[in-house]
C-alpha positions as CSV (number, residue, x, y, z in Angstrom):
1,X,-49.5,-14.2,-18.6
2,X,-46.7,-14.3,-16.2
3,X,-44.4,-11.0,-15.4
4,X,-41.0,-11.7,-16.4
5,X,-38.4,-12.4,-13.4
6,X,-36.6,-9.3,-12.3
7,X,-33.0,-9.6,-13.1
8,X,-30.7,-9.3,-10.1
9,X,-27.3,-7.5,-10.4
10,X,-24.8,-6.8,-7.6
11,X,-22.7,-3.7,-8.1
12,X,-19.4,-3.8,-6.7
13,X,-17.9,-0.2,-6.4
14,X,-14.5,0.8,-5.5
15,X,-11.1,2.8,-6.6
16,X,-9.7,-0.6,-7.9
17,X,-6.2,1.0,-7.5
18,X,-5.3,-1.7,-8.5
19,X,-7.6,-4.4,-8.6
20,X,-6.3,-7.5,-6.5
21,X,-7.1,-11.1,-5.9
22,X,-9.7,-10.2,-2.8
23,X,-11.9,-8.3,-5.5
24,X,-12.1,-11.3,-7.7
25,X,-12.6,-14.0,-5.1
26,X,-15.4,-11.7,-3.6
27,X,-16.9,-11.7,-6.9
28,X,-16.9,-15.2,-7.4
29,X,-18.1,-16.0,-4.0
30,X,-21.3,-13.5,-4.5
31,X,-21.9,-15.0,-8.1
32,X,-21.8,-18.6,-6.4
33,X,-23.6,-18.2,-3.3
34,X,-26.3,-15.6,-3.8
35,X,-29.1,-15.1,-6.2
36,X,-27.4,-12.7,-8.4
37,X,-27.5,-12.8,-12.1
38,X,-24.6,-10.7,-12.8
39,X,-22.1,-8.4,-11.2
40,X,-20.9,-5.0,-12.3
41,X,-17.7,-3.5,-11.3
42,X,-17.9,0.1,-10.9
43,X,-14.5,2.0,-10.7
44,X,-14.4,5.5,-8.8
45,X,-14.1,8.3,-11.1
46,X,-13.0,10.9,-8.5
47,X,-12.7,9.8,-5.0
48,X,-14.8,11.4,-2.3
49,X,-12.5,11.3,0.3
50,X,-9.8,12.9,-2.0
51,X,-7.6,9.4,-2.4
52,X,-4.9,9.8,-5.2
53,X,-5.8,7.4,-7.9
54,X,-4.1,6.0,-11.1
55,X,-5.9,7.4,-14.0
56,X,-9.6,6.4,-14.6
57,X,-8.5,4.6,-17.9
58,X,-5.6,2.6,-16.3
59,X,-8.1,1.3,-13.5
60,X,-10.8,0.7,-16.1
61,X,-8.3,-1.4,-18.1
62,X,-7.0,-3.4,-15.3
63,X,-10.6,-4.3,-14.0
64,X,-11.2,-5.6,-17.4
65,X,-8.2,-7.8,-17.2
66,X,-8.9,-8.9,-13.7
67,X,-12.3,-10.1,-14.4
68,X,-11.5,-11.6,-18.0
69,X,-11.6,-15.1,-17.0
70,X,-15.0,-14.7,-14.7
71,X,-18.3,-15.1,-16.3
72,X,-21.3,-12.8,-15.6
73,X,-19.0,-9.7,-14.6
74,X,-19.2,-6.5,-16.6
75,X,-17.1,-3.5,-15.8
76,X,-19.3,-0.1,-16.0
77,X,-17.8,3.2,-16.6
78,X,-21.3,4.9,-15.3
79,X,-18.9,7.2,-12.7
80,X,-17.2,8.5,-15.6
81,X,-20.1,9.3,-17.5
82,X,-21.8,11.0,-14.2
83,X,-18.5,13.0,-13.8
84,X,-17.3,14.8,-10.7
85,X,-17.1,13.3,-7.3
86,X,-18.4,9.9,-7.2
87,X,-21.1,9.0,-4.6
88,X,-22.8,5.7,-4.5
89,X,-26.2,6.9,-3.9
90,X,-25.8,8.9,-6.9
91,X,-24.6,6.2,-9.1
92,X,-27.3,3.8,-7.8
93,X,-30.0,6.3,-8.7
94,X,-28.5,6.8,-12.4
95,X,-28.4,3.1,-12.9
96,X,-31.9,2.5,-11.4
97,X,-33.0,5.2,-13.8
98,X,-31.3,3.5,-16.8
99,X,-32.3,-0.1,-16.0
100,X,-35.8,0.1,-14.3
101,X,-36.3,-3.9,-14.8
102,X,-33.0,-4.5,-12.8
103,X,-33.1,-4.9,-8.8
104,X,-29.6,-3.9,-7.5
105,X,-27.7,-5.1,-4.5
106,X,-24.6,-3.5,-3.2
107,X,-21.5,-5.4,-2.4
108,X,-19.0,-4.1,0.1
109,X,-16.4,-5.3,2.4
110,X,-16.8,-5.6,6.3
111,X,-13.8,-3.0,6.4
112,X,-15.8,-0.5,4.3
113,X,-18.9,-0.9,6.8
114,X,-16.7,1.5,9.3
115,X,-16.6,4.2,7.0
116,X,-20.5,4.5,6.1
117,X,-21.1,7.4,8.6
118,X,-18.9,9.4,5.8
119,X,-21.1,8.2,2.9
120,X,-23.8,10.3,1.2
121,X,-27.1,9.6,2.8
122,X,-26.5,5.7,3.9
123,X,-29.8,5.2,5.2
124,X,-31.4,6.5,1.7
125,X,-29.1,4.1,-0.1
126,X,-30.0,1.1,2.2
127,X,-33.8,1.9,0.9
128,X,-32.7,1.5,-2.6
129,X,-30.6,-1.7,-2.5
130,X,-29.9,-5.0,-0.7
131,X,-26.8,-5.3,0.9
132,X,-24.0,-8.0,0.5
133,X,-21.3,-7.9,3.0
134,X,-18.3,-9.7,2.6
135,X,-16.2,-10.5,5.5
136,X,-12.5,-9.6,5.7
137,X,-10.0,-10.8,8.1
138,X,-9.6,-8.4,11.3
139,X,-13.1,-6.9,10.7
140,X,-16.2,-7.7,12.7
141,X,-18.8,-8.5,10.0
142,X,-21.4,-10.1,12.5
143,X,-22.6,-6.9,13.7
144,X,-23.7,-6.0,10.4
145,X,-24.9,-9.2,9.0
146,X,-25.5,-12.8,10.6
147,X,-25.5,-14.4,7.0
148,X,-22.0,-13.7,6.1
149,X,-19.3,-16.5,7.1
150,X,-16.7,-15.9,4.4
151,X,-13.6,-14.1,5.3
152,X,-10.9,-12.8,2.9
153,X,-7.5,-12.5,3.7
154,X,-6.4,-8.7,4.8
155,X,-5.0,-7.9,1.6
156,X,-5.3,-4.0,0.7
157,X,-4.6,-1.9,-2.5
158,X,-2.6,0.2,-0.1
159,X,-0.3,-2.4,0.8
160,X,0.1,-3.6,-2.8
161,X,1.2,0.1,-3.9
162,X,3.6,0.2,-1.2
163,X,5.2,-2.8,-2.2
164,X,5.3,-2.1,-6.0
165,X,6.7,1.2,-4.9
166,X,9.6,-0.6,-3.3
167,X,10.1,-3.0,-6.3
168,X,9.0,-5.8,-4.1
169,X,7.2,-8.0,-6.6
170,X,7.8,-11.3,-4.6
171,X,5.4,-9.9,-2.1
172,X,2.4,-8.9,-4.5
173,X,2.6,-11.7,-7.0
174,X,0.2,-13.7,-5.5
175,X,-2.0,-10.8,-4.7
176,X,-2.7,-9.4,-8.1
177,X,-3.8,-11.2,-11.1
178,X,-1.2,-12.0,-13.5
179,X,-2.5,-9.9,-16.3
180,X,-3.1,-7.1,-14.1
181,X,0.5,-7.3,-12.7
182,X,1.9,-7.3,-16.5
183,X,-0.1,-4.1,-17.0
184,X,1.2,-2.3,-14.1
185,X,5.0,-3.3,-15.2
186,X,4.1,-2.2,-19.0
187,X,2.7,1.1,-17.8
188,X,4.9,1.8,-14.8
189,X,2.1,2.3,-12.6
190,X,2.9,2.6,-8.8
191,X,6.4,1.7,-9.5
192,X,9.3,3.7,-7.5
193,X,12.0,5.2,-9.5
194,X,14.4,2.2,-8.8
195,X,11.9,-0.4,-10.5
196,X,11.4,1.9,-13.8
């Protein structure tokens, strides 16, 4: 009797504050070019580096809207269930305990690799998951992986929030999924007083 094939799931964690087009492009690229069966987006519950975030419920809702047209994507609230400060290695261990039949990979952008010395037990994390690095304009990804040839534009949630605070919608319309931008307007997220 043959063993059942192990399901492969890529974990894509982040603040998603707000989710933007580079998140969805990275997701599509991973699902189309790697041997991944499914991708789970994992919004951070409480940022380990004390970054201010929109509410978890708002970011969870925006993630669902951003991925509504993408097959094989799920949004996980595991970090809310774990509570407290979000640390990737703790999240991965919890998911492995809940899903012993799944082999997990971790998707991160080349820009995030410059911060891994601040992560909790990065070396231990690399023993638990396979790493998928997504290239990003302006960041050296080749020193981390010689297999990555995709380079996403340098669009960040920080730049998007700054533009929204100035009511500069023309700048962000092509950077945020349409349904997410509508949600931001309906819930007055990130908007400066003059925009409300």
